DOKEGU-835495 format. One record per residue: x, y, z of N, C-alpha, C in turn; residue in one letter. Coordinates in steps of 0.1 Angstrom, whole numbers, padded with zeros to 4 digits, always signed. Example, Ala and Ser with C-alpha at 12.3 -4.5 7.8 and 13.67 -1.06 7.14 Angstrom:
% residues 2
+0132-0057+0078+0123-0045+0078+0132-0033+0078A;+0128-0022+0071+0137-0011+0071+0129+0000+0079S;
***
This chain:
% residues 324
-0060+0254-0167-0067+0255-0152-0066+0268-0149X;-0078+0272-0141-0079+0287-0134-0084+0285-0121X;-0075+0287-0111-0080+0289-0097-0074+0302-0093X;-0076+0305-0079-0073+0316-0074-0057+0316-0071X;-0052+0302-0071-0037+0301-0071-0030+0304-0085X;-0036+0300-0095-0030+0304-0107-0031+0319-0110X;-0041+0326-0106-0045+0338-0108-0034+0347-0099X;-0034+0342-0085-0024+0350-0077-0010+0351-0081X;-0005+0339-0087+0011+0338-0090+0012+0341-0106X;+0001+0341-0114+0004+0343-0127+0009+0330-0134X;+0004+0319-0130+0010+0306-0138-0001+0299-0146X;+0002+0290-0153-0006+0284-0161-0013+0272-0155X;-0007+0264-0145-0011+0253-0138-0009+0254-0124X;-0018+0251-0115-0018+0253-0099-0008+0243-0093X;+0004+0240-0099+0014+0230-0094+0026+0237-0090X;+0029+0236-0077+0040+0243-0072+0051+0234-0068X;+0064+0236-0069+0078+0229-0067+0079+0234-0052X;+0080+0224-0042+0083+0227-0029+0097+0232-0030X;+0100+0242-0019+0113+0246-0014+0120+0237-0007X;+0129+0230-0016+0138+0219-0008+0151+0224-0009X;+0156+0223+0004+0171+0224+0006+0182+0217-0002X;+0192+0224-0008+0201+0219-0017+0195+0214-0031X;+0182+0213-0034+0176+0210-0045+0170+0222-0054X;+0167+0232-0045+0158+0244-0049+0167+0252-0057X;+0174+0248-0068+0184+0259-0077+0178+0260-0088X;+0186+0269-0097+0180+0275-0108+0173+0265-0118X;+0183+0254-0120+0179+0245-0129+0164+0238-0126X;+0163+0237-0114+0149+0231-0110+0138+0239-0111X;+0140+0250-0106+0129+0261-0106+0126+0266-0120X;+0135+0267-0128+0133+0272-0141+0126+0262-0149X;+0130+0247-0148+0123+0237-0154+0110+0236-0150X;+0104+0238-0137+0090+0237-0134+0083+0249-0139X;+0090+0261-0138+0083+0273-0144+0079+0272-0159X;+0090+0268-0166+0089+0267-0181+0076+0257-0184X;+0074+0247-0176+0065+0238-0177+0051+0243-0174X;+0050+0255-0170+0037+0260-0166+0033+0262-0151X;+0042+0254-0142+0040+0254-0128+0049+0266-0121X;+0050+0265-0109+0057+0276-0102+0068+0269-0095X;+0081+0273-0102+0093+0270-0097+0098+0277-0084X;+0106+0270-0076+0110+0276-0063+0123+0276-0059X;+0132+0285-0060+0146+0286-0055+0142+0284-0039X;+0153+0278-0033+0156+0279-0018+0167+0288-0015X;+0163+0299-0007+0172+0308-0003+0184+0302+0005X;+0182+0295+0015+0193+0289+0024+0201+0279+0018X;+0196+0275+0006+0206+0266-0003+0219+0274-0006X;+0217+0287-0008+0228+0296-0012+0235+0300+0001X;+0251+0299+0001+0257+0302+0014+0257+0318+0020X;+0253+0326+0009+0253+0338+0014+0241+0346+0005X;+0236+0358+0011+0227+0367+0003+0231+0370-0011X;+0245+0374-0012+0249+0376-0025+0248+0366-0034X;+0249+0351-0030+0251+0341-0037+0235+0339-0041X;+0226+0342-0033+0212+0340-0037+0209+0351-0047X;+0216+0363-0047+0211+0373-0057+0218+0367-0069X;+0228+0360-0072+0235+0355-0084+0226+0344-0088X;+0219+0337-0080+0212+0324-0084+0198+0329-0089X;+0193+0341-0084+0180+0346-0089+0184+0350-0104X;+0193+0357-0105+0196+0364-0119+0201+0350-0129X;+0206+0338-0124+0208+0328-0132+0195+0322-0134X;+0186+0321-0126+0173+0315-0129+0167+0323-0140X;+0167+0336-0139+0161+0345-0151+0166+0344-0164X;+0179+0338-0164+0185+0336-0176+0177+0323-0183X;+0171+0316-0175+0167+0301-0180+0151+0301-0180X;+0144+0312-0176+0131+0314-0175+0127+0328-0177X;+0114+0330-0185+0108+0343-0182+0094+0342-0177X;+0093+0329-0171+0079+0327-0164+0081+0332-0149X;+0071+0332-0140+0072+0334-0127+0078+0324-0119X;+0087+0327-0111+0092+0318-0100+0094+0324-0087X;+0094+0317-0077+0094+0322-0063+0107+0318-0056X;+0109+0324-0044+0119+0318-0034+0113+0315-0021X;+0118+0303-0017+0114+0300-0003+0125+0305+0007X;+0120+0309+0017+0129+0313+0030+0123+0304+0041X;+0131+0296+0046+0126+0289+0060+0134+0293+0072X;+0125+0298+0080+0130+0306+0094+0130+0295+0105X;+0140+0290+0108+0143+0280+0117+0150+0284+0132X;+0147+0278+0141+0153+0282+0153+0168+0277+0153X;+0177+0284+0156+0191+0281+0157+0198+0287+0164X;+0209+0284+0170+0219+0291+0179+0225+0302+0168X;+0228+0299+0160+0236+0312+0150+0228+0310+0138X;+0215+0318+0139+0206+0322+0128+0214+0327+0116X;+0210+0324+0103+0214+0330+0089+0208+0346+0092X;+0215+0354+0082+0210+0367+0081+0196+0368+0073X;+0185+0362+0080+0175+0365+0072+0169+0376+0066X;+0172+0386+0074+0168+0400+0070+0174+0404+0057X;+0188+0401+0055+0195+0403+0043+0190+0395+0030X;+0189+0380+0032+0183+0373+0024+0169+0379+0017X;+0161+0384+0027+0149+0390+0023+0150+0401+0015X;+0160+0409+0018+0163+0422+0010+0167+0418-0003X;+0174+0408-0004+0180+0404-0017+0168+0400-0026X;+0159+0392-0022+0146+0390-0027+0137+0400-0033X;+0138+0410-0024+0131+0423-0026+0137+0432-0039X;+0151+0434-0036+0159+0439-0047+0160+0433-0060X;+0159+0421-0059+0159+0413-0073+0147+0414-0080X;+0136+0418-0072+0123+0419-0081+0116+0406-0081X;+0120+0396-0073+0111+0385-0073+0097+0390-0066X;+0086+0383-0069+0073+0386-0066+0065+0377-0060X;+0072+0366-0057+0067+0355-0050+0074+0349-0040X;+0071+0347-0026+0078+0343-0017+0071+0329-0010X;+0077+0320-0006+0072+0310+0002+0079+0310+0016X;+0072+0311+0027+0078+0310+0039+0074+0299+0046X;+0083+0295+0055+0082+0283+0063+0090+0282+0075X;+0085+0272+0084+0094+0272+0099+0086+0281+0108X;+0091+0292+0113+0085+0300+0122+0078+0313+0115X;+0071+0318+0123+0059+0329+0121+0069+0338+0112X;+0063+0341+0098+0069+0351+0091+0065+0367+0093X;+0057+0368+0103+0051+0381+0105+0059+0394+0102X;+0070+0392+0108+0080+0404+0107+0084+0407+0092X;+0085+0397+0083+0087+0400+0068+0077+0403+0061X;+0064+0402+0064+0053+0403+0053+0052+0419+0050X;+0051+0428+0059+0049+0443+0055+0062+0446+0046X;+0074+0442+0044+0084+0446+0036+0080+0439+0022X;+0076+0428+0022+0074+0419+0011+0062+0425+0003X;+0051+0430+0012+0039+0435+0006+0041+0448+0000X;+0050+0456+0007+0052+0469+0003+0058+0468-0012X;+0065+0459-0016+0072+0456-0029+0064+0448-0038X;+0051+0446-0035+0041+0438-0042+0045+0422-0044X;+0052+0418-0032+0054+0406-0034+0043+0396-0027X;+0038+0386-0031+0028+0377-0028+0035+0366-0018X;+0029+0364-0006+0033+0354+0004+0026+0343+0004X;+0033+0332+0005+0024+0317+0007+0032+0311+0019X;+0025+0307+0028+0033+0303+0041+0029+0289+0041X;+0040+0278+0044+0038+0264+0045+0033+0262+0060X;+0023+0254+0063+0017+0252+0075+0015+0237+0077X;+0016+0232+0089+0014+0217+0092+0002+0216+0101X;-0005+0225+0101-0019+0223+0110-0028+0235+0107X;-0040+0233+0109-0052+0242+0107-0050+0255+0114X;-0047+0255+0128-0043+0267+0137-0032+0273+0131X;-0022+0268+0125-0010+0277+0119-0016+0282+0107X;-0025+0275+0098-0029+0282+0087-0038+0294+0090X;-0045+0292+0099-0053+0305+0103-0046+0315+0108X;-0035+0314+0113-0026+0325+0119-0019+0329+0109X;-0016+0322+0099-0008+0330+0088-0019+0338+0080X;-0033+0335+0078-0041+0342+0072-0043+0356+0079X;-0043+0353+0094-0045+0364+0102-0032+0374+0101X;-0022+0370+0098-0011+0380+0098-0007+0386+0084X;-0018+0381+0075-0017+0387+0061-0010+0380+0051X;-0008+0368+0054-0003+0358+0041-0014+0357+0030X;-0010+0356+0019-0017+0357+0006-0024+0344+0004X;-0017+0334+0007-0021+0321+0006-0014+0312+0014X;-0019+0299+0017-0011+0288+0025-0009+0277+0019X;+0001+0269+0021+0005+0254+0015+0002+0246+0029X;-0007+0237+0028-0009+0228+0041-0005+0217+0040X;+0007+0213+0047+0013+0200+0047+0007+0189+0056X;+0004+0178+0051-0002+0167+0057+0009+0157+0062X;+0006+0148+0070+0015+0140+0076+0023+0131+0068X;+0018+0130+0056+0026+0121+0045+0038+0127+0040X;+0041+0142+0042+0051+0149+0035+0066+0147+0041X;+0075+0149+0031+0089+0147+0034+0092+0160+0044X;+0102+0158+0049+0108+0170+0059+0099+0170+0072X;+0097+0181+0077+0089+0182+0089+0074+0183+0088X;+0065+0171+0092+0052+0174+0091+0046+0178+0104X;+0053+0182+0114+0046+0188+0126+0044+0176+0136X;+0037+0178+0145+0036+0167+0157+0022+0163+0160X;+0013+0168+0149+0000+0163+0150-0004+0151+0143X;+0003+0145+0133+0001+0135+0126-0014+0132+0120X;-0017+0143+0113-0030+0144+0107-0027+0143+0092X;-0034+0133+0084-0031+0132+0069-0040+0142+0064X;-0037+0144+0051-0042+0153+0042-0056+0151+0040X;-0063+0138+0040-0077+0135+0039-0086+0139+0049X;-0081+0145+0060-0086+0151+0071-0084+0166+0071X;-0070+0167+0070-0064+0181+0072-0070+0192+0062X;-0070+0188+0050-0076+0197+0038-0090+0200+0041X;-0098+0191+0041-0111+0198+0042-0114+0206+0056X;-0108+0202+0067-0110+0212+0079-0103+0224+0077X;-0093+0225+0070-0085+0239+0067-0095+0248+0057X;-0099+0241+0048-0107+0245+0036-0118+0252+0043X;-0127+0244+0052-0139+0252+0058-0137+0263+0066X;-0125+0267+0071-0121+0276+0080-0113+0290+0076X;-0108+0285+0061-0099+0297+0055-0107+0305+0046X;-0102+0317+0045-0106+0324+0034-0098+0325+0021X;-0084+0327+0024-0075+0329+0015-0073+0312+0008X;-0066+0313-0005-0065+0300-0010-0057+0291-0004X;-0058+0278-0006-0049+0266+0000-0045+0258-0010X;-0033+0255-0008-0024+0246-0017-0023+0233-0009X;-0026+0222-0013-0024+0209-0007-0010+0205-0011X;-0001+0200+0003+0014+0197+0001+0016+0184+0009X;+0021+0174+0005+0025+0161+0012+0018+0151+0006X;+0027+0143-0001+0021+0129-0005+0016+0129-0020X;+0017+0140-0026+0010+0144-0041+0020+0142-0051X;+0017+0133-0058+0026+0126-0069+0019+0126-0084X;+0007+0125-0085+0000+0122-0097-0011+0131-0099X;-0020+0130-0110-0031+0138-0113-0043+0132-0105X;-0044+0119-0104-0056+0116-0093-0057+0122-0080X;-0045+0123-0076-0044+0131-0063-0045+0145-0062X;-0041+0151-0075-0044+0165-0076-0060+0167-0078X;-0067+0158-0083-0083+0161-0086-0086+0159-0071X;-0082+0149-0063-0087+0146-0049-0085+0157-0041X;-0073+0165-0042-0069+0176-0033-0078+0188-0037X;-0084+0189-0051-0095+0199-0055-0106+0196-0047X;-0109+0182-0047-0122+0178-0042-0124+0182-0027X;-0111+0183-0021-0111+0186-0007-0111+0198-0003X;-0109+0208-0013-0111+0223-0010-0099+0231-0015X;-0088+0223-0019-0074+0229-0022-0076+0234-0037X;-0068+0245-0040-0069+0251-0053-0055+0251-0059X;-0047+0242-0055-0032+0241-0063-0026+0228-0054X;-0017+0224-0058-0007+0212-0053+0007+0216-0050X;+0013+0212-0042+0029+0216-0038+0036+0203-0038X;+0046+0201-0046+0052+0188-0047+0067+0188-0045X;+0073+0182-0035+0087+0181-0032+0095+0168-0038X;+0093+0158-0032+0097+0147-0035+0095+0142-0050X;+0083+0144-0053+0082+0142-0068+0090+0148-0077X;+0091+0160-0075+0100+0167-0086+0115+0164-0082X;+0119+0158-0072+0133+0153-0072+0136+0141-0082X;+0125+0133-0083+0127+0124-0092+0123+0128-0107X;+0128+0139-0112+0129+0143-0126+0141+0145-0131X;+0141+0146-0144+0155+0146-0153+0164+0160-0147X;+0155+0170-0146+0163+0184-0143+0166+0183-0129X;+0162+0178-0120+0165+0177-0105+0181+0176-0102X;+0187+0187-0096+0201+0187-0096+0206+0178-0083X;+0202+0165-0086+0207+0156-0075+0212+0142-0082X;+0220+0137-0077+0225+0122-0083+0215+0113-0087X;+0219+0106-0099+0210+0097-0105+0207+0087-0094X;+0214+0082-0086+0213+0072-0076+0203+0075-0067X;+0201+0088-0063+0189+0093-0055+0176+0090-0063X;+0175+0095-0075+0163+0093-0082+0160+0078-0083X;+0170+0069-0087+0167+0055-0088+0161+0050-0074X;+0167+0054-0063+0162+0048-0050+0148+0053-0050X;+0144+0064-0053+0133+0069-0052+0122+0060-0059X;+0126+0058-0072+0117+0047-0082+0117+0034-0075X;+0127+0030-0068+0127+0015-0062+0117+0013-0050X;+0117+0026-0042+0110+0024-0028+0096+0023-0031X;+0091+0019-0018+0076+0017-0018+0069+0027-0006X;+0057+0026-0008+0051+0035+0003+0056+0032+0018X;+0061+0020+0020+0066+0017+0034+0080+0021+0036X;+0086+0027+0027+0100+0030+0026+0105+0043+0031X;+0098+0050+0039+0099+0061+0048+0100+0059+0064X;+0106+0066+0071+0105+0067+0086+0105+0080+0092X;+0102+0081+0105+0101+0093+0111+0112+0095+0123X;+0121+0104+0121+0131+0106+0131+0131+0119+0136X;+0137+0122+0147+0137+0133+0156+0123+0135+0163X;+0115+0122+0166+0104+0123+0174+0106+0128+0188X;+0118+0122+0194+0121+0124+0207+0126+0137+0210X;+0127+0146+0200+0132+0160+0201+0120+0169+0198X;+0108+0164+0194+0097+0170+0191+0100+0179+0181X;+0108+0173+0169+0112+0180+0156+0112+0170+0146X;+0099+0163+0146+0097+0151+0136+0101+0153+0120X;+0106+0146+0115+0112+0146+0102+0112+0133+0095X;+0104+0133+0082+0101+0123+0074+0112+0121+0062X;+0120+0109+0064+0131+0107+0054+0129+0092+0051X;+0136+0090+0038+0139+0075+0034+0145+0067+0045X;+0141+0056+0045+0146+0045+0057+0159+0040+0053X;+0169+0045+0055+0182+0042+0051+0192+0039+0063X;+0204+0035+0061+0211+0031+0071+0214+0042+0082X;+0216+0055+0078+0216+0067+0086+0203+0068+0094X;+0193+0067+0089+0180+0069+0097+0180+0058+0106X;+0183+0045+0105+0181+0035+0114+0192+0039+0127X;+0204+0044+0121+0211+0047+0133+0207+0057+0143X;+0199+0069+0136+0194+0079+0143+0183+0072+0153X;+0175+0064+0147+0165+0058+0156+0168+0048+0166X;+0181+0043+0165+0186+0034+0176+0192+0043+0187X;+0195+0055+0185+0201+0063+0193+0188+0069+0202X;+0179+0072+0195+0164+0078+0199+0158+0068+0210X;+0160+0056+0205+0154+0045+0213+0159+0043+0227X;+0169+0047+0230+0178+0045+0243+0170+0053+0254X;+0171+0047+0266+0164+0053+0278+0169+0067+0280X;+0161+0075+0285+0164+0086+0289+0163+0098+0277X;+0166+0110+0279+0167+0121+0269+0175+0119+0258X;+0171+0121+0244+0180+0121+0233+0192+0131+0236X;+0205+0128+0234+0214+0137+0233+0217+0140+0217X;+0214+0151+0212+0215+0155+0199+0229+0155+0194X;+0237+0157+0205+0252+0158+0199+0258+0144+0193X;+0250+0133+0198+0253+0119+0192+0248+0118+0179X;+0236+0124+0177+0231+0124+0163+0237+0135+0154X;+0239+0144+0158+0245+0155+0148+0254+0151+0139X;+0265+0143+0139+0274+0139+0128+0267+0131+0119X;+0256+0125+0124+0250+0116+0115+0240+0124+0104X;+0234+0135+0110+0224+0143+0102+0228+0156+0096X;+0241+0159+0097+0246+0174+0094+0241+0173+0078X;+0237+0186+0076+0232+0190+0062+0243+0190+0052X;+0256+0192+0055+0267+0191+0045+0270+0176+0044X;+0267+0168+0052+0271+0156+0049+0261+0149+0040X;+0248+0151+0043+0236+0149+0033+0238+0155+0017X;+0242+0166+0018+0246+0172+0005+0257+0167-0004X;+0268+0166+0004+0279+0160-0002+0278+0145-0006X;+0274+0136+0004+0273+0123+0003+0262+0116-0005X;+0250+0124-0003+0238+0117-0010+0234+0124-0021X;+0232+0138-0021+0230+0144-0033+0240+0145-0044X;+0252+0149-0040+0261+0149-0048+0270+0137-0054X;+0271+0129-0043+0281+0116-0047+0270+0103-0049X;+0258+0106-0046+0248+0094-0048+0248+0080-0038X;+0255+0085-0025+0257+0076-0016+0244+0074-0008X;+0232+0069-0012+0221+0072-0006+0218+0063+0009X;+0229+0056+0013+0227+0051+0026+0237+0057+0036X;+0244+0070+0031+0255+0076+0040+0252+0089+0045X;+0238+0095+0045+0234+0106+0049+0222+0107+0050X;+0213+0116+0055+0199+0116+0054+0195+0119+0040X;+0183+0112+0037+0177+0113+0024+0163+0116+0025X;+0160+0129+0026+0147+0134+0027+0136+0129+0016X;+0126+0124+0022+0116+0119+0012+0103+0117+0018X;+0092+0117+0010+0078+0115+0014+0072+0101+0011X;+0062+0099+0018+0054+0086+0015+0049+0086-0001X;+0051+0096-0007+0047+0096-0022+0058+0087-0032X;+0069+0083-0024+0078+0075-0032+0071+0061-0036X;+0060+0058-0029+0054+0045-0036+0048+0048-0049X;+0045+0059-0053+0037+0062-0064+0048+0067-0075X;+0060+0068-0073+0071+0071-0082+0076+0060-0089X;+0073+0059-0102+0078+0048-0112+0087+0050-0123X;+0091+0064-0125+0097+0067-0136+0106+0080-0131X;+0115+0086-0142+0123+0097-0139+0118+0106-0151X;+0106+0114-0153+0103+0121-0164+0109+0136-0164X;+0109+0143-0174+0112+0157-0174+0099+0165-0167X;+0103+0176-0161+0091+0185-0156+0083+0186-0162X;+0084+0188-0177+0072+0192-0184+0065+0179-0186X;+0071+0168-0188+0064+0155-0189+0055+0152-0178X;+0061+0154-0165+0054+0152-0154+0041+0162-0152X;+0043+0172-0153+0033+0182-0153+0020+0182-0161X;+0026+0180-0175+0015+0177-0183+0006+0164-0182X;+0014+0154-0176+0006+0140-0174-0002+0145-0163X;+0002+0148-0153-0005+0153-0140-0019+0160-0146X;-0018+0169-0152-0029+0177-0157-0040+0168-0165X;-0033+0161-0173-0041+0152-0181-0049+0140-0173X;-0041+0134-0164-0046+0126-0154-0058+0130-0145X;-0058+0145-0140-0065+0152-0132-0078+0153-0139X;-0078+0158-0152-0089+0160-0159-0097+0146-0164X;-0090+0135-0166-0095+0124-0169-0102+0118-0155X;-0095+0122-0144-0102+0115-0131-0115+0120-0131X;-0117+0134-0132-0129+0141-0129-0139+0134-0140X;-0135+0133-0154-0145+0129-0163-0149+0114-0160X;-0139+0105-0157-0141+0092-0156-0146+0086-0143X;-0142+0091-0133-0143+0086-0119-0154+0095-0112X;-0155+0106-0114-0162+0116-0106-0176+0118-0112X;-0178+0116-0124-0188+0120-0132-0200+0111-0126X;-0200+0099-0119-0212+0092-0113-0218+0101-0102X;-0209+0110-0097-0214+0118-0086-0224+0129-0089X;-0224+0132-0103-0230+0144-0109-0244+0142-0113X;
***
C-alpha cells in the first residue's frame, strides 16, 4: 500500500500502533514494525528519561524497521520532565514522534530541527486544524469509539473523518474503533490515509499484558465499554468492569465529584499491577474501545496486519466495485 502516511514514515502498510500507557514497550512496537506497520513506544511508560533511552535501544535490537515514540502531555500538578524525555528521543535518533494531550507546539521546532516527523492525536476537527497550523506533519483523528480519552464532543468517525478530511491539507490517520480490514477500507473511503489501532493490538500474542486481559477482550461485545470521568470533563472510555462501575456510582452522586474518592480506584499503578501484570481484570481500570466487539481471536501482529490488508483489498474488490 502506498499513501502519504507510508511515504512520510517509511513503512510498508499505513497501520500504526497507538501509544498506550504500560503497553507501548519494545516487544509491542518491534512486533508491529517488523510486520510492516509502525510500532510506537510510549515515553511515559518508562519511569525516567534514561529508562526511555534504554527502551529505545532495546527496541532497536528487535527491529531494523522504523518505529516511533509517543509522548503525551497532560495537565498535572507534578508534570514529568517532558523536555528531558523529548531530548532523549532526539539524542537516540528516533525519527517519528506521536504527540497527544496538550498542544505540542513548544516541542515541534526541536523535533523538526533533527528531522523528526510529528503526528498529533486529535479528538476534534478544530484541534486537527490547530495541529496543522503549528506545523505537525500529520494528524491522528480520534473518534468517539476510541479507548482512552475521546474528548467531549461525542462525534463518531463516520462524521469526524470526512469533515476533517475536507479541511486538512496534511495527511490524516483514522483512530478509534478500528480493528479489521473492512473498517480500514471504510476509513480510506472517508479520507484517511492510514489507521491507528490501540485496543486491537492489545489482543495480540506479542502485547506485554496478561493473557486474562486479552481473553476478556475476546469475550467482550461492542456494548461492554463505558464512559467514566464525564463529571470531571475528562471523559475516558474503559471496559465496563467492577472498578468502572464503582467510579460511575461516585460520579452519580449529587453535587460536584470529589476526585479524591475516585483516585485510589483509578490510579495508574493499580491498573498496571493488578490488571496488566496480574490479570485481575475487575480490580483496576481496563482501558478499551468499542472495537472489542470485533475482537474474536489473539493473533500475532504479523497475522493481524496481513489479514487486515487482505480484507481491505477484498472489500474494495467485492463490496465497492458496484460503485465504479
